[in-house]
C-alpha positions as semicolon CSV with decimal commas, in nm:
position;residue;x (nm);y (nm);z (nm)
1;M;-1,313;-0,353;-0,321
2;S;-1,139;-0,680;-0,392
3;P;-0,750;-0,673;-0,370
4;L;-0,563;-0,661;-0,690
5;L;-0,339;-0,946;-0,529
6;S;-0,419;-1,198;-0,268
7;V;-0,165;-1,417;-0,097
8;S;-0,332;-1,678;0,115
9;H;-0,151;-1,926;0,348
10;V;0,146;-1,948;0,117
11;S;0,425;-2,161;0,211
12;K;0,747;-2,241;-0,002
13;T;0,994;-2,539;0,086
14;F;1,302;-2,619;-0,124
15;R;1,442;-2,961;-0,088
16;L;1,809;-3,030;-0,130
17;G;1,832;-3,426;-0,098
18;S;1,726;-3,509;0,229
19;H;1,771;-3,163;0,345
20;E;1,458;-2,931;0,334
21;I;1,468;-2,535;0,367
22;R;1,141;-2,376;0,457
23;A;1,213;-2,043;0,296
24;V;0,826;-1,924;0,344
25;Q;0,597;-2,008;0,598
26;D;0,216;-1,987;0,597
27;V;0,203;-1,640;0,472
28;S;-0,099;-1,418;0,396
29;F;-0,171;-1,041;0,271
30;D;-0,328;-0,851;0,017
31;V;-0,233;-0,579;-0,212
32;A;-0,469;-0,322;-0,298
33;E;-0,484;-0,177;-0,651
34;G;-0,276;0,135;-0,668
35;E;-0,088;0,063;-0,341
36;C;0,277;0,041;-0,289
37;L;0,342;-0,246;-0,046
38;A;0,704;-0,265;0,076
39;I;0,833;-0,620;0,188
40;V;1,151;-0,579;0,408
41;G;1,370;-0,814;0,595
42;E;1,745;-0,932;0,578
43;S;1,887;-1,178;0,363
44;G;1,718;-1,512;0,406
45;S;1,401;-1,371;0,536
46;G;1,199;-1,482;0,264
47;K;1,125;-1,167;0,071
48;S;1,289;-1,275;-0,261
49;T;1,106;-1,595;-0,243
50;I;0,766;-1,438;-0,205
51;A;0,848;-1,198;-0,499
52;N;0,934;-1,509;-0,703
53;M;0,621;-1,671;-0,636
54;V;0,437;-1,345;-0,727
55;L;0,601;-1,352;-1,056
56;G;0,557;-1,704;-1,110
57;I;0,912;-1,810;-1,116
58;Y;0,850;-2,071;-0,804
59;P;0,521;-2,219;-0,756
60;P;0,402;-2,244;-0,380
61;S;0,440;-2,539;-0,185
62;D;0,108;-2,478;-0,016
63;G;-0,145;-2,181;-0,048
64;T;-0,272;-2,001;-0,303
65;L;-0,194;-1,652;-0,516
66;T;-0,505;-1,480;-0,655
67;Y;-0,492;-1,192;-0,913
68;R;-0,802;-1,004;-0,987
69;G;-1,013;-1,264;-0,794
70;A;-0,866;-1,560;-1,023
71;Q;-0,611;-1,798;-0,885
72;L;-0,290;-1,778;-1,058
73;P;-0,156;-2,091;-1,212
74;A;0,179;-2,232;-1,150
75;R;0,251;-2,210;-1,525
76;R;0,182;-1,827;-1,617
77;D;0,020;-1,736;-1,962
78;L;0,135;-1,416;-2,159
79;S;-0,147;-1,225;-2,003
80;H;-0,011;-1,287;-1,644
81;R;0,335;-1,196;-1,758
82;R;0,240;-0,903;-1,922
83;A;0,045;-0,805;-1,632
84;I;0,304;-0,859;-1,349
85;Q;0,639;-0,728;-1,441
86;L;0,980;-0,707;-1,272
87;V;1,257;-0,445;-1,213
88;Q;1,560;-0,600;-1,087
89;Q;1,818;-0,495;-0,854
90;N;2,115;-0,471;-1,104
91;P;2,014;-0,310;-1,421
92;L;2,346;-0,393;-1,591
93;S;2,294;-0,759;-1,552
94;S;1,937;-0,746;-1,647
95;L;1,992;-0,571;-1,973
96;N;2,154;-0,755;-2,258
97;P;2,487;-0,585;-2,311
98;K;2,488;-0,711;-2,686
99;R;2,159;-0,521;-2,736
100;S;2,096;-0,158;-2,747
101;I;1,874;0,023;-2,533
102;G;1,602;0,027;-2,809
103;A;1,639;-0,339;-2,907
104;S;1,578;-0,420;-2,518
105;L;1,264;-0,214;-2,532
106;H;1,141;-0,349;-2,868
107;L;1,143;-0,718;-2,744
108;P;0,866;-0,703;-2,477
109;L;0,649;-0,492;-2,746
110;D;0,699;-0,789;-2,993
111;V;0,655;-1,049;-2,750
112;H;0,316;-0,922;-2,637
113;K;0,242;-0,773;-2,976
114;I;0,173;-0,413;-2,840
115;G;0,093;-0,170;-3,076
116;A;0,123;-0,164;-3,443
117;A;0,493;-0,297;-3,563
118;A;0,547;0,040;-3,755
119;D;0,483;0,229;-3,447
120;R;0,698;0,060;-3,187
121;R;0,999;0,287;-3,238
122;E;0,795;0,581;-3,168
123;R;0,667;0,409;-2,870
124;I;1,005;0,336;-2,769
125;G;1,099;0,691;-2,757
126;A;0,803;0,776;-2,582
127;L;0,895;0,527;-2,280
128;L;1,224;0,652;-2,251
129;E;1,100;1,014;-2,225
130;E;0,829;0,910;-1,982
131;V;1,131;0,775;-1,754
132;G;1,352;1,105;-1,792
133;L;1,582;0,998;-2,083
134;P;1,632;1,150;-2,425
135;A;1,447;0,934;-2,713
136;D;1,794;0,902;-2,883
137;F;1,913;0,709;-2,596
138;A;1,738;0,402;-2,786
139;K;2,069;0,385;-2,998
140;R;2,311;0,352;-2,685
141;S;2,438;0,041;-2,541
142;P;2,376;-0,045;-2,156
143;A;2,750;0,001;-2,082
144;A;2,731;0,350;-2,225
145;L;2,479;0,443;-1,946
146;S;2,524;0,526;-1,580
147;G;2,353;0,304;-1,316
148;G;2,081;0,539;-1,252
149;Q;2,010;0,569;-1,634
150;R;2,018;0,174;-1,670
151;Q;1,777;0,163;-1,390
152;R;1,539;0,415;-1,568
153;V;1,558;0,175;-1,873
154;A;1,472;-0,120;-1,679
155;I;1,179;0,076;-1,542
156;A;1,068;0,173;-1,903
157;R;1,102;-0,216;-1,999
158;A;0,868;-0,290;-1,737
159;L;0,610;-0,021;-1,834
160;A;0,644;-0,134;-2,201
161;C;0,403;-0,425;-2,143
162;E;0,159;-0,179;-2,009
163;S;0,187;-0,375;-1,664
164;E;-0,037;-0,316;-1,358
165;L;0,188;-0,475;-1,098
166;V;0,537;-0,408;-1,085
167;V;0,769;-0,608;-0,844
168;L;1,077;-0,398;-0,755
169;D;1,342;-0,609;-0,623
170;E;1,600;-0,393;-0,433
171;P;1,583;-0,132;-0,724
172;T;1,802;0,147;-0,559
173;S;2,056;-0,075;-0,353
174;A;2,301;-0,052;-0,627
175;L;2,269;0,347;-0,637
176;D;2,409;0,609;-0,456
177;V;2,191;0,840;-0,227
178;L;2,112;1,110;-0,462
179;V;2,030;0,866;-0,751
180;Q;1,818;0,645;-0,523
181;A;1,603;0,973;-0,436
182;R;1,573;1,060;-0,822
183;I;1,462;0,715;-0,894
184;L;1,214;0,711;-0,593
185;K;1,067;1,031;-0,724
186;L;1,019;0,856;-1,069
187;L;0,840;0,562;-0,923
188;Q;0,615;0,795;-0,745
189;Q;0,530;0,988;-1,035
190;L;0,460;0,679;-1,268
191;R;0,248;0,516;-0,996
192;T;0,023;0,840;-0,979
193;Q;0,041;0,878;-1,368
194;R;-0,032;0,507;-1,479
195;G;-0,218;0,388;-1,152
196;L;0,033;0,135;-1,091
197;T;0,068;-0,104;-0,799
198;Y;0,421;-0,210;-0,661
199;I;0,554;-0,466;-0,443
200;F;0,875;-0,306;-0,336
201;I;1,142;-0,558;-0,201
202;T;1,424;-0,412;0,024
203;H;1,651;-0,460;0,314
204;D;1,636;-0,094;0,405
205;L;1,344;0,059;0,595
206;A;1,473;0,396;0,513
207;V;1,426;0,359;0,147
208;V;1,047;0,284;0,183
209;R;0,969;0,527;0,452
210;N;0,830;0,791;0,217
211;I;0,729;0,575;-0,081
212;A;0,535;0,282;0,082
213;D;0,160;0,281;0,188
214;R;0,240;-0,006;0,411
215;V;0,535;-0,218;0,519
216;A;0,538;-0,602;0,566
217;V;0,820;-0,725;0,778
218;F;0,965;-1,079;0,722
219;E;1,188;-1,279;0,946
220;K;1,303;-1,614;0,885
221;G;1,039;-1,678;0,617
222;K;0,743;-1,545;0,836
223;L;0,538;-1,220;0,830
224;V;0,592;-1,078;1,161
225;E;0,453;-0,744;1,104
226;L;0,225;-0,535;0,888
227;D;0,170;-0,170;0,911
228;T;0,168;0,176;0,780
229;P;0,548;0,324;0,759
230;E;0,394;0,585;1,037
231;R;0,278;0,334;1,282
232;L;0,580;0,104;1,216
233;F;0,838;0,369;1,284
234;A;0,641;0,503;1,574
235;E;0,528;0,188;1,755
236;P;0,676;-0,126;1,616
237;S;0,522;-0,441;1,763
238;A;0,754;-0,698;1,683
239;E;1,128;-0,710;1,836
240;Y;1,274;-0,802;1,489
241;T;1,115;-0,464;1,343
242;R;1,258;-0,268;1,620
243;S;1,614;-0,401;1,549
244;L;1,558;-0,301;1,178
245;I;1,481;0,044;1,295
246;S;1,757;0,088;1,508
247;A;1,977;-0,005;1,215
248;V;1,858;0,288;1,002
249;P;2,145;0,539;0,967
250;V;2,108;0,899;1,111
251;V;2,168;1,138;0,847
252;G;2,262;1,506;0,873
253;N;1,986;1,779;0,819
254;D;2,125;1,905;0,481
255;E;2,100;1,540;0,335
256;V;1,766;1,520;0,490
257;R;1,645;1,844;0,307
258;L;1,811;1,719;-0,001
259;R;1,625;1,387;-0,019
260;E;1,302;1,549;0,047
261;Q;1,343;1,801;-0,212
262;L;1,444;1,545;-0,462
263;A;1,157;1,343;-0,337
264;G;0,911;1,646;-0,386
265;I;0,826;1,712;-0,025
266;D;0,769;2,065;0,039
267;H;0,752;2,176;0,402
268;G;0,673;2,531;0,316
């Protein structure tokens, strides 16, 4: 089966006057349909630049990105923008504070002409309920919601377009541990129910340990390791990966059990 997304020998160089910054260097990987690929690395590793090229925010300097067997153009059309959606790190800044939650969810439905206009209010209520929020939250402003609730709205907005590939850019880093676990559980449920594909950008290996099918480790713009979480944690091949794993905090047994319970992991 052909991959949903293929990144082939992609590089990105930024030029500031006479100075060049090689943000991504000759990177290749595939993302299978229905997969969650985590991209991890410290600040400046190139992971966000890769995400921005997948989203069409930056064109690659070299190489190609292919979606469903067709090369993605530098200038994306509406069908590409509908198929590939983004959930940002900070939902408060990504939601317009002057718009109600309902208005923020209405906008992508209008832009992409999804459903009959008369049915869009009902569709908004269904989207909110799908991410675990009451339908009447549509009347609220972003400021009236908690951080976890706002992130659920951001996820609902990405789903409003009936997207296939969702790029999650540090979606839990602004949340506390318990809210993180609930958002990760929601993302797992939505992936199963909708058949979604995720690219999960993070600096924290611990976050993706139980959600990712594969983990791509980036260092200074280069892909240094790509493997399953099980093999990556058990036998990392790159020294940089070993340093990231050594920085993963050790938590107490009570917190481990609570995280696993919230994530739906049953040990009998």
